[in-house]
C-alpha positions, 0 to 999 in steps of 0.5 A: 524462470520467465519472471526472473528474466523480466525482473529488471523490466518489472522493477522499472515498471513498478517504480514508474507506476509508484512514482506516477501515482504517489506523492511520497518517497517510496523505497524498497530493497528487493522485488520478488515475483512468484506464480505459486504464492497465490496461484493462479495469480502472480504475487509481487513482493517488495522487501523492506518497503518504506514510504516517507512523507514530503513537504510538511511531513518530511522526515515522517515514515508513513509506512515501513514493512519488511514484507509487502505482498501484492497479488496481481491478476496473471492474465492482466500481468502478462498483458502489461497491465496492473490489476491488484487482487490483494494486499498483504503487509507483514509486520508494518509500522504505520504512522498516521498524522493529521496536522492542526490545519487538517492536512494528513500524511496519508493523502499521498495519491496524486490527483488524476490530472497530476498522475496522467500528465502525459494524457495517456490512460493508465493500465492500472486497475484497483479491484482489491478483493482482500487487505491483510495486515499481520502483526502491525504497529499503528500510531495515530496522531491527530493535532486537529482533534488532539487524539493519539492512538497506539496499537500493537500486534494489530492483525486485520483481514478485510474483504470487499469490492474496492472498485465500487464507491460504496460496498460492504466490507467484511473484517476480522481485526484483533489488537494485542495492545491499545492506548488512546489519549484524547 
């Protein structure tokens, strides 16, 4: 009930964080919060998530997913901080493109100077313990190396300490169908 009372405020905070950090068009239909999905942590679910490119990648959709779950530390969440624990993409369609000049559509994170133009430190911490992709489709088009890759029924579960520059990453990945042209 407490989460529903603050849902509009939480949605506004999520949209502000996304817009301050990402150089892309990010849209979603619905935001849900749950204390039960990853108890004791809070789970934020964005329904019908879409991330579309800008500039040279205008018109490209980098990611679309019916469900995008983010597990957040409960203590940090109620302090007004965002401390990511896990990310789960359900049935995502992912398009990765690299142009002949080497520009890539996945390089959408703003630089620190752009992201913190206000001069304030952010309460955003990335310490992802787990990354999950369920039943994804991935298209990789690299004009620089003339490589194309297509994966269907891509399932991935990976664990590692993303807060470190160098870390071990444990992964279990399966692909139902794979096509590579180079």
